[in-house]
N, C-alpha and C positions, 0 to 999 in steps of 0.2 A: 503494500500500500504505500502511495506517494505521500510526502509530506505536504504541507502548502508551500514551504519555501522551495521543494522541487518543482511544483508546478509554476510558481514565479519565476525561477530560474529558466523552464523551458519557454516560457513567454517572453521573456528577455530575448532567448534565442531566436525567437520569431520576428521579435520588432528588431533588433539590431540590424540585420540583413537590409530590412526594407530601407531604413534609413540611410544606411551606408549606399545601397545603390541609388536613392535619391540624391544625394551629394554627389557621387560619381557621375551621375547624368547631368545634373544641372552644371559641373564644371565641364563637362564634354562637349556642351553645345556649342557649335561653331568651330571647334577644333577638331575633334576627331569623333564623328557620331558615330562611326560603326564600331569604335570600341565602348562606346556608352551604351549603345543598344546593345552589344553583346555582353555588358555588365548588367543591364536589367534584365536579361533573359536569366543569366545565371543568377542573379539574385531572387528571380521569382521562383524558380527551381529549388533554391534553398529554403525560400518561405513555404513552399508547397509540403517539400520535405518534414521540416520544422513542424508544420501544422498537423503533417499525420501522425508524427510521432507523439504530440501531445493528445492528440484525439484516442491513439493506441493506449496510451498508458492510462487515460481517464476512464475509458469505456473497452476495458478487456473483459469479455465474457468466456466463462467458463464452458467449454464446448460440450463436455458431458452433460452438464445441467440444462442446457439449451436443447441438447436432443432429448433429455428427459421430460423436460415442458412441451416439447413438440408432441411427444406420445401421449403425455398426460393431457393435452390440450384436444388432440384428436379423441381421445377416450371420453372427455368431457362432454363434446359435440355429439359423439354417436348417443351417449348414454343420457344426453339431454334432448335428443329428438326422439329416442325410444320413449322416454318418460313422458314427453309430451303427446305423442301421438298414441301410446298404448297404454301407459299407467294411468295417467289423468284423465283420460276418455273412458274407462272401465268404469261403471256404475257399480260393480261388484267390491271393488276395493275400497274400504274405509279411509274417510277423508284425513284420518292421522297417518295412514302410511304415505298418502298423496304427498301430506305436507313433508314428510320425512324426504320422501324421493325429491321435492324441490330444494329443500335444503342442503342435500348432499350435492345436487348439480350445481347450485349457487357456490358452496364452499368449493367445489371441485374446480371450478373457473377462478377462485381466489388463490386457490394452492398453484395452480397452472403459473398465473402472473408470478406469485410468490417465487417461483422454482427461478423464474426469469431473473428477477431481482435479488435473488441469493447469487447467482452468477456474480454479481458486481459486488459483493461485500468483501470485507478484509479476509474473512473464514468462510470461503463459499462451500469448501466441503461440510463444515458444520452446519451452516444455516441451510444447505440443499438437503442434507440427511434429513433433518430435524422437519423440514418443510415436506419432503416426500413422505416420509413416514406418519407425519400428522395427517396428511391429506388423503392417505391408504387407509389409515385406521377409522378417522372420523367419517370419511365419506363413505367407505366400503361398509361400515356398520349401518349407516344410515340408508344406502342403497339397498343393501340386503334384507334391511328390515321394511322398507317401501315394496321390494319385490315380494318376499315371501310372508311378512307378518309375524315372522318369528321374532318374540321380544327379548330373546337371549341376546343377539347380535347388538341391542342396545345399550347394554351394560358397557360395549367396549368404545363407544362415541365418547364419554368424558375424556378417557386417556387420550385419544386422538386429538380433542381439542385442547388440551393441556401441552399437548407435543406443538401443535399449530402455534400456540401463544409463546411457547417457548423460542419456536423457529423465527418468529417475528421480533422477539425481544434479542434473538442472536444478530440482528442486523446493527444494533448499536454499538456492538464489540469492536 
């Protein structure tokens, strides 16, 4: 994780070549304009490289968490569509089970976005693991209850919820 002074130093590296190129361009007008234009192109390339290094260091995603988030998001969409078209439309399923399925679907999406955000934290392995486990346990028990009506699964939801809270709190480490 970078400190603020590292980020400020990288910002200076971006700005310094720009001003250097501007001064060289102004001094080269009328005398040697091809040298000045070459210097401007060189300076523009330096700025581009410096900018890309700053953005890469600020937004480095953990690739494995992004893949897991993609899988989780696809599963959330699929289960949400199934719930919307099958579970919620079935008049034989009690309202309590339908509500459990809705909650699972909503929190599944939050967990998916949490996995993406976890890849940007200082400790992505900790945040991502907690987020994945919490989402699987909480949403899994809610989905299971919503589909089967088996109340045994509901007992696991508080453990998953607590793990999700810990995952979100791990972002501040």
